Residue, then its C-alpha position, 0 to 999 in steps of 0.5 A: m575490646a569486646n570478646f564473644e564466642y560464636i556458638p553454631i546453630s544446633g540441629e534442634q534450632k535448625t529443625e525449629l526454624a525449618r518447621v516455622l518456615a514450612n508452617s508459614i508457607r503451608d498456611r499461606i498456600r492453604r489461604g490460596h495465596d502465591v509467593n507474592d502474598q497475593p491471591a492465586p489465580p482461580l481454579s477452572q470451573k470444573y475443578a472448583r466444582r469437584k473440590i466443592r463436591l468433596g467439601r473443599q474450598p474452591i480455591r488454589d490451596w493444594t488441599l484436594t486430599g491433604t497429602t501434599m500439604r502434609a508432606l511439606g516440612p524440613v527435608t535436608m539438614s547439613d552444616g549451617r543449612f536446611a531445606v524445606g520441601f516435600n518429603d514424599a516423591r508423589a507430593a513433590k511431583i504434585a507440588a511441582l505441577n501445581n507450582s508450574r500453574s501458579q508459583q505458590f511454593g517458595m518464600s513470600p515476603a510474609n514467610r520471610r518475616d515469620f522466619l526472621n522473627a523465629l531467627d531473632r528468637v534463637k539468635g540470642s543463644l548463638i553468641r556468648w559474651a566473654a567478661 
């Protein structure tokens, strides 16, 4: 018989996993990709010109001012759960509007791989084998 003890995930580990996921989502959106890891639809010509005038890329990357992407991160932590979202009400509203145009916020297949790789790194510390 194998004996082991399950060790609950710590708050620090949850926070780190949430940060990995938030960073992965942020990086994908900044590349202008959607939740299917495909390029998001093009911007209107008028908005693309505005972004270029401001020194931004003319792609759907949620970075006109940078405020929305800076607000992306861990938002709630509870027993065995965490959520990634926007920690500012205005940023959350902008994200919801942007997401209604093209679904970019969410976990894509690449984000899932990044998250599972991070989970594998902490997994070993969650089980202690008894002799």
